[in-house]
C-alpha beads as a LAMMPS data file, in Angstrom:
LAMMPS data file: protein, C-alpha beads

69 atoms
68 bonds

1 atom types
1 bond types

-500.0 500.0 xlo xhi
-500.0 500.0 ylo yhi
-500.0 500.0 zlo zhi

Masses

1 110.0

Atoms # bond

1 1 1 -278.364 200.223 -293.767
2 1 1 -276.624 203.044 -292.635
3 1 1 -273.013 204.323 -292.427
4 1 1 -271.813 206.827 -290.353
5 1 1 -268.226 208.517 -290.897
6 1 1 -267.583 211.649 -288.901
7 1 1 -270.776 213.996 -289.262
8 1 1 -271.815 212.326 -292.266
9 1 1 -274.464 209.463 -291.806
10 1 1 -275.655 208.113 -294.815
11 1 1 -278.982 205.545 -295.812
12 1 1 -278.674 202.806 -298.280
13 1 1 -282.189 201.968 -299.175
14 1 1 -284.233 203.829 -297.223
15 1 1 -287.531 201.031 -297.128
16 1 1 -290.853 201.878 -295.843
17 1 1 -292.149 205.434 -294.243
18 1 1 -292.638 205.344 -290.447
19 1 1 -296.906 205.433 -290.519
20 1 1 -296.337 201.977 -292.906
21 1 1 -299.849 199.980 -292.354
22 1 1 -298.019 197.120 -292.217
23 1 1 -296.316 196.862 -288.391
24 1 1 -293.407 194.503 -289.959
25 1 1 -292.060 197.702 -291.749
26 1 1 -291.162 201.191 -291.058
27 1 1 -288.736 200.828 -288.288
28 1 1 -285.876 202.547 -289.669
29 1 1 -286.721 206.089 -287.880
30 1 1 -287.064 203.939 -284.418
31 1 1 -283.710 202.511 -284.962
32 1 1 -281.593 205.676 -285.972
33 1 1 -283.345 207.154 -282.783
34 1 1 -281.692 204.656 -280.446
35 1 1 -278.325 204.621 -282.078
36 1 1 -278.908 208.989 -281.627
37 1 1 -279.271 209.102 -284.922
38 1 1 -282.235 212.632 -286.065
39 1 1 -283.482 211.703 -289.561
40 1 1 -282.335 215.899 -290.321
41 1 1 -278.614 214.245 -289.533
42 1 1 -278.743 212.151 -292.736
43 1 1 -276.783 213.782 -295.380
44 1 1 -276.711 210.957 -298.249
45 1 1 -279.301 208.843 -299.074
46 1 1 -278.301 205.725 -301.978
47 1 1 -281.105 204.427 -303.290
48 1 1 -280.043 200.935 -305.052
49 1 1 -282.846 200.345 -307.533
50 1 1 -286.569 202.013 -307.820
51 1 1 -289.027 199.724 -305.898
52 1 1 -291.576 200.524 -302.948
53 1 1 -289.491 199.168 -300.536
54 1 1 -286.778 201.672 -300.937
55 1 1 -288.171 204.310 -302.193
56 1 1 -290.948 204.531 -299.721
57 1 1 -289.234 205.939 -296.787
58 1 1 -287.803 209.050 -298.456
59 1 1 -291.206 211.035 -298.062
60 1 1 -292.690 211.469 -294.610
61 1 1 -296.517 213.097 -294.965
62 1 1 -295.261 214.604 -298.644
63 1 1 -292.374 215.925 -297.082
64 1 1 -288.634 214.842 -297.386
65 1 1 -288.056 212.523 -294.491
66 1 1 -284.195 213.225 -294.584
67 1 1 -284.487 217.043 -295.040
68 1 1 -280.476 217.684 -295.290
69 1 1 -279.468 214.846 -297.691

Bonds

1 1 1 2
2 1 2 3
3 1 3 4
4 1 4 5
5 1 5 6
6 1 6 7
7 1 7 8
8 1 8 9
9 1 9 10
10 1 10 11
11 1 11 12
12 1 12 13
13 1 13 14
14 1 14 15
15 1 15 16
16 1 16 17
17 1 17 18
18 1 18 19
19 1 19 20
20 1 20 21
21 1 21 22
22 1 22 23
23 1 23 24
24 1 24 25
25 1 25 26
26 1 26 27
27 1 27 28
28 1 28 29
29 1 29 30
30 1 30 31
31 1 31 32
32 1 32 33
33 1 33 34
34 1 34 35
35 1 35 36
36 1 36 37
37 1 37 38
38 1 38 39
39 1 39 40
40 1 40 41
41 1 41 42
42 1 42 43
43 1 43 44
44 1 44 45
45 1 45 46
46 1 46 47
47 1 47 48
48 1 48 49
49 1 49 50
50 1 50 51
51 1 51 52
52 1 52 53
53 1 53 54
54 1 54 55
55 1 55 56
56 1 56 57
57 1 57 58
58 1 58 59
59 1 59 60
60 1 60 61
61 1 61 62
62 1 62 63
63 1 63 64
64 1 64 65
65 1 65 66
66 1 66 67
67 1 67 68
68 1 68 69
């Protein structure tokens, strides 16, 4: 889930990373792109709990997926 208020963009539970081996997961970056939002525009990421399906997308290729959050 994402929220955009002014210049602030917040994501709740980032989900799976883009290169997820399962084709049913990892669509967040594509969805943000369709909305005209780049990952570097995300200013806040909220994690509801520490399960793999919430945490996996916080890192992409060993680096933070949202560099300004």
